Structures are given as C-alpha cells and as structure tokens.
C-alpha positions in Angstrom: -29.3 0.2 -34.4 -30.6 2.6 -31.9 -28.1 5.4 -31.1 -28.3 4.7 -27.4 -27.5 1.1 -27.9 -24.5 1.9 -30.1 -23.3 4.4 -27.4 -23.7 1.7 -24.8 -21.6 -0.7 -26.9 -18.9 1.9 -27.3 -18.9 2.6 -23.6 -18.5 -1.1 -22.7 -15.8 -1.6 -25.4 -13.9 1.4 -24.2 -14.0 0.3 -20.6 -12.7 -3.2 -21.6 -10.0 -1.6 -23.7 -9.0 0.7 -20.8 -8.9 -2.1 -18.2 -7.2 -4.8 -20.3 -4.8 -2.3 -21.9 -3.7 -1.2 -18.4 -2.9 -4.8 -17.4 -0.8 -5.4 -20.5 0.9 -2.0 -20.3 2.1 -2.6 -16.7 3.2 -6.2 -17.4 5.2 -5.5 -20.6 6.6 -2.2 -19.3 8.0 -4.2 -16.4 9.4 -6.8 -18.8 11.2 -4.1 -20.9 12.6 -2.4 -17.7 14.1 -5.7 -16.6 15.6 -6.4 -20.0 17.2 -2.9 -20.1 18.7 -3.5 -16.7 16.6 -1.1 -14.7 16.8 -1.7 -11.0 14.0 -3.6 -9.2 13.7 -0.5 -7.0 12.8 1.8 -9.9 10.4 -0.8 -11.3 8.6 -1.1 -8.0 8.7 2.6 -7.4 7.0 3.4 -10.7 5.1 0.5 -12.3 4.1 -1.5 -9.3 3.0 1.5 -7.2 0.7 3.0 -9.9 -0.1 -0.1 -11.9 -3.6 -0.7 -10.4 -4.4 3.0 -10.7 -3.7 3.4 -14.4 -7.4 3.2 -15.3 -8.2 6.0 -12.9 -5.2 8.0 -14.1 -6.1 7.6 -17.8 -9.8 8.3 -17.3 -9.0 11.4 -15.2 -6.6 12.8 -17.7 -9.0 12.1 -20.5 -11.7 14.0 -18.6 -9.4 16.9 -18.0 -8.6 17.2 -21.7 -12.3 16.9 -22.6 -13.1 19.7 -20.2 -15.1 17.4 -17.9 -13.2 18.4 -14.7 -16.2 17.4 -12.4 -15.6 13.8 -13.6 -12.0 13.9 -12.3 -13.1 14.8 -8.7 -16.0 12.4 -8.8 -13.7 9.6 -10.2 -11.1 10.1 -7.4 -13.6 10.3 -4.6 -15.8 7.5 -6.0 -12.8 5.2 -6.6 -11.6 5.7 -3.0 -15.0 4.9 -1.7 -15.4 1.9 -4.0 -12.0 0.5 -3.1 -12.9 0.5 0.6 -16.6 -0.4 0.7 -16.9 -2.5 -2.5 -13.5 -4.2 -3.0 -12.6 -4.8 0.6 -16.2 -5.6 1.5 -16.4 -8.1 -1.3 -13.1 -9.7 -0.4 -14.1 -10.3 3.2 -17.1 -12.2 2.1 -14.8 -15.0 0.8 -12.3 -15.1 3.7 -11.2 -13.1 6.7 -8.3 -10.8 6.1 -5.5 -10.7 8.6 -4.0 -7.3 9.4 -1.2 -6.0 11.5 -0.1 -2.8 13.3 2.3 -1.8 10.5 -0.3 -1.4 7.8 -2.4 0.6 10.2 0.3 2.9 11.5 2.1 3.5 8.2 0.0 3.3 5.1 -3.3 3.5 6.9 -2.6 6.8 8.6 -1.0 8.2 5.5 -4.2 7.3 3.6 -6.3 9.1 6.2 -4.0 12.1 6.1 -4.3 12.2 2.3 -8.1 12.3 2.2 -8.3 14.9 5.1 -5.8 17.1 3.2 -7.9 16.7 0.1 -10.9 18.0 2.1 -9.0 20.9 3.6 -7.7 22.0 0.2 -11.2 21.8 -1.1 -12.8 24.2 1.4 -12.4 27.1 -1.0 -14.2 25.0 -3.7 -11.0 24.9 -5.7 -7.8 22.7 -6.2 -5.2 25.1 -7.4 -2.0 24.3 -9.3 0.0 25.0 -6.2 -2.0 22.5 -4.1 -1.7 20.0 -7.0 2.1 20.4 -6.8 1.9 19.7 -3.0 0.0 16.5 -3.7 2.6 15.4 -6.3 5.4 16.2 -3.9 3.8 14.2 -1.1 3.3 11.2 -3.6 6.9 11.3 -4.6 7.9 11.4 -0.9 5.5 8.5 -0.1 6.8 6.1 -2.7 10.4 6.7 -1.7 9.5 6.5 2.0 7.8 3.2 1.4 10.8 1.8 -0.4 13.6 3.4 1.7 15.6 0.7 3.5 17.6 3.4 5.4 14.8 4.8 7.4 13.8 3.6 10.8 11.4 0.6 10.9 10.8 0.7 14.7 7.0 0.8 14.6 6.7 0.7 18.4 8.7 3.8 19.1 8.1 5.9 15.9 5.0 7.6 14.7 4.9 6.7 11.0 2.9 9.7 9.9 5.2 12.0 11.9 8.2 10.3 10.4 6.6 10.5 6.9 6.1 14.3 7.2 9.6 14.8 8.5 10.9 12.6 5.7 9.1 14.7 3.2 10.0 18.2 4.5 13.6 17.4 4.9 13.9 15.8 1.4 15.4 12.6 2.9 14.3 10.7 -0.2 17.3 12.3 -2.1 19.5 9.9 -0.1 17.3 7.0 -1.2 17.5 8.0 -4.8 21.3 8.3 -4.7 21.8 4.8 -3.1 19.1 2.8 -4.9 19.2 4.1 -8.5 21.5 1.3 -9.6 20.8 -1.2 -12.4 20.3 -4.9 -11.5 22.3 -6.0 -14.5 25.1 -4.6 -16.7 24.1 -1.6 -18.7 25.7 -3.3 -21.8 22.6 -5.0 -23.2 23.6 -8.1 -25.2 22.2 -9.1 -28.6 19.9 -11.6 -27.0 18.1 -9.0 -24.9 17.9 -6.7 -27.9 16.0 -9.4 -29.8 13.8 -10.0 -26.8 12.8 -6.4 -26.7 10.9 -6.3 -30.0 7.8 -8.2 -28.9 7.4 -6.4 -25.5 7.8 -3.0 -27.3 5.1 -3.9 -29.8 2.7 -5.1 -27.1 3.5 -2.1 -24.9 2.8 0.3 -27.8 -0.5 -1.4 -28.6 -1.6 -1.5 -25.0 -0.7 2.1 -24.4 -2.7 3.1 -27.4 -5.6 1.0 -26.1 -5.5 2.7 -22.7 -5.5 6.2 -24.3 -8.3 5.4 -26.8 -10.3 3.5 -24.2 -10.1 6.3 -21.7 -11.1 8.9 -24.3 -14.2 7.1 -25.5 -15.1 5.9 -22.0 -15.3 9.4 -20.7 -16.9 10.7 -23.9 -19.7 8.1 -23.6 -20.0 8.7 -19.8 -20.7 12.4 -20.5 -23.2 11.4 -23.2 -25.2 9.3 -20.8 -25.0 11.9 -18.1 -26.6 14.4 -20.5 -29.2 11.9 -21.7 -30.4 11.1 -18.2 -29.8 14.6 -16.8 -27.2 13.4 -14.4 -24.3 15.7 -13.4 -20.7 14.8 -14.5 -19.9 14.6 -10.8 -22.3 11.8 -10.1 -21.2 10.0 -13.3 -17.6 10.2 -12.0 -18.5 8.9 -8.6 -20.7 6.1 -9.8 -20.1 4.9 -13.4 -16.5 6.0 -14.0 -15.3 5.1 -10.4 -16.9 1.7 -10.6 -15.6 1.0 -14.0 -12.0 1.9 -13.2 -12.2 -0.1 -10.0 -13.0 -3.3 -11.9 -9.4 -4.5 -12.0 -9.2 -4.6 -8.2 -12.7 -6.2 -8.0 -12.0 -8.9 -10.5 -9.0 -10.3 -8.7 -10.4 -9.8 -5.2 -12.3 -13.1 -4.8 -9.4 -15.2 -6.2 -6.8 -13.5 -4.0 -9.0 -13.8 -0.9 -9.6 -17.5 -1.5 -5.8 -18.1 -1.9 -5.0 -16.4 1.4 -3.7 -13.2 -0.1 -6.2 -11.0 1.7 -3.4 -8.9 3.3 -2.2 -8.0 -0.2 -5.7 -6.9 -1.1 -5.9 -4.5 1.8 -2.4 -3.1 1.1 -3.3 -2.6 -2.5 -6.6 -0.8 -1.6 -4.9 1.6 0.8 -2.0 2.2 -1.6 -4.4 2.8 -4.5 -6.3 5.4 -2.4 -3.1 7.2 -1.6 -2.2 7.1 -5.3 -5.6 8.3 -6.4 -5.4 11.3 -4.0 -1.8 12.4 -4.3 -0.8 11.4 -7.8 -4.0 11.4 -9.9 -5.5 14.5 -8.3 -2.0 16.2 -8.4 -1.5 15.5 -12.1 -5.0 16.5 -13.0 -4.9 19.7 -11.0 -1.5 20.6 -12.5 -3.0 20.5 -16.0 -6.2 22.3 -15.1 -7.2 23.8 -11.7 -10.2 21.9 -10.5 -13.5 23.3 -9.2 -15.3 21.6 -6.4 -19.1 21.4 -6.1 -21.0 21.7 -2.9 -22.3 18.2 -2.8 -18.7 16.8 -3.0 -17.5 19.1 -0.2 -20.3 18.7 2.3 -21.6 15.2 1.7 -19.3 12.9 -0.4 -15.9 13.9 0.9 -16.9 13.6 4.6 -18.3 10.2 3.7 -15.0 9.2 2.1 -13.2 10.3 5.2 -15.7 8.4 7.4 -15.2 5.2 5.4 -11.4 5.6 5.6 -11.6 5.9 9.4 -14.0 3.0 9.6 -11.6 0.8 7.6 -8.7 1.7 10.0 -11.0 0.9 12.9 -11.8 -2.5 11.5 -8.1 -3.1 10.9 -7.4 -2.2 14.6 -10.1 -4.5 16.1 -8.5 -7.9 16.7 -6.2 -7.2 13.7 -8.6 -9.0 11.4 -11.4 -8.1 9.0 -14.3 -10.5 9.3 -17.4 -11.3 7.3 -19.9 -9.1 9.3 -17.6 -6.1 8.6 -17.5 -6.9 4.9 -21.3 -7.1 4.8 -21.5 -3.8 6.6 -19.2 -2.1 4.0 -21.1 -3.5 1.1 -24.5 -2.4 2.5 -23.1 1.1 3.2 -21.8 1.3 -0.4 -25.2 0.2 -1.8 -27.0 2.8 0.4 -24.5 5.5 -0.6 -25.0 4.9 -4.4 -28.8 4.6 -4.0 -29.0 7.9 -2.0 -26.7 9.6 -4.5 -28.7 8.6 -7.5 -32.1 9.3 -6.0 -31.6 12.3 -3.8 -29.0 14.3 -5.7 -30.3 17.6 -7.1 -28.0 19.3 -9.6 -29.8 22.7 -9.0 -28.6 22.7 -5.4 -24.9 22.3 -6.3 -22.7 25.2 -5.3 -20.0 26.3 -7.7 -17.1 28.5 -7.0 
C-alpha cells in the first residue's frame, strides 16, 4: 500500500475515533454524574456546555503537545468560521430558523465581544499565558452567568454584555456556586447505582482513550499532509482540522432543522464559538504561549469578526434566518476556503 494512502486511512480513522469518541464520552459522563447524584446544574455547566467542542479541545491540546501551535490558532478561527458559514448556512437550506432578541442581546453580543478580544490580544502577534488566564476567567464567568437564576432577566432594560462584564468583574458567580452546587439525589449511593456504574465507567474509559488517540493521530497526519503539499500548519488548522472537528455539528444540523429545532442549532453554534475562543484558546495558551502569524491577524481574524457581525445582523432582521441568507453564508465559506488555498503564500507570513 502506498504510504500516502495509508496516512489518509489513518487520518480518516483518527477523525472518526475523535468524533464518535467525543459523543460517547459526553453521553456516559453525564450518565455517571447522574448516578453519583451530581446536580443537573453542574452537569449542564460542564458536560453540556463543552460537549460539542470536545473535538476542537482534544485536537488543539494534541497540537500543543506536538509543538504545532499554528494548528491551534487555525483550528479555533476555522471552527468559528465553519460554525457560522457552513453549519448555520447548511441548516437554513432545510428550514428557516426562528430567532429572538434574547439570543442576540445575550449570547450573540458575548460571542462578538469574545472574537474582538481575541483580535485585540493578537495585535502583538502573541497570546501570552496572562491573556490565556483572562480567557479562562471569562469562560468560567460566562457559563455561570448563563446558568445563574439569581441575576436579572430583564432584557428590555439591561444590556446583557454590560451585565456580563459586571458579573465577571465583581465575581458574582461565587453566589451562584454557593446556591446551586447541590446534588439532585442523596449522596448515599445505593447498591443498585453501584452496579449500574460499571458499564458507563468502562465505556467512558474507552471513549476517552479514543478521543485522546484520535486527536493525536489526526493532528499527526494533518501535519504530515501539510508538509507533503507544502501547506502551512495554519491553513491546515483553518481548513482540514476545523472542518473535521465541526463534523458533529454539521451531521446533526439537517435533522434538527427539519424537526423544527433550528433555534437550538443557532444557540449551539454561538455557544460553541464562545467556548472555542474562551476555553480552548485559554487552555492551549496556558500550556504554551501561542504565536500569531500575519495572515491570521490581518485577513482571517477580521473575516471571523465580519462573519460574526453578519450572523447577528441576520438574527436581527425580522428575527428569522431564511434560505437566501443561508445560501449567502455557504457561498462566502466556499469563497473563503478557495481564496485561502489558492492565494496563501507561506513566505509572506509575519512571525513574532
């Protein structure tokens, strides 16, 4: 068998292992948490909030440990772009997506704030550990803010982004932690639950191993093909890795849209982009400070911000995403990827 064909098989197998392993990991981690009496609040706060971003998280951490930091930045930016232009665009082809003011004023503005802050922190061609800690702090604040029943929900009188920043700076989520970290069941786990734990633990262990192994070999083979075709790690991260790790969202998009769950798709995309920026970039930058290349800073990041703003504009117009807007997003994504692959010149990249 030709070496390139073997590497391609390994790449595809690793991607499938990463994606399916992530699905089973979230499902059975949630099952174990419930059997152990962990509160629904904690489950939602951790597993649900990062569940669809596990492929991006695993591949980014694998890239960090394999000293392919450019793939991390490319993966985060590329996933954010693919989530908006590809996933949302694809969903709207099947059915219009209803929206409302809350998703725009709360999560939508926080997503836009996140990508703009990403750009601002990148102006010195570098994401430091201190900036990574800020991203992680903001993510922690965001998930508690989203789940906090004690904050104001008056969307007509409050600016959500202003309230979110105030919530973060004043550490108001400490009140949420104190009041919500309670188990849903007794902490005395009975024998029946103990017996039920064996199967979920076995599957959780296998799926976790599949995620780690899949991420490692997926990144390894992505770097291999980048070298073979003389493509930079950044572009591989933006195109191949980002598209691969966005497959879970893409695979369920059509079915969800047909069943009338388009609103959930939009919320998932916006939440995933916030998670990509705050959590994944934060964790990666905490392990290894990340260098930013000139093409990312002056072309791809502004495009990511532009797409984020366009999505919010589409949400705002008549509070509904329609098929022409979906076609526009898909065409923009195709044009973006085509331009990236045909016009990108590694020799023009500026490194810090």
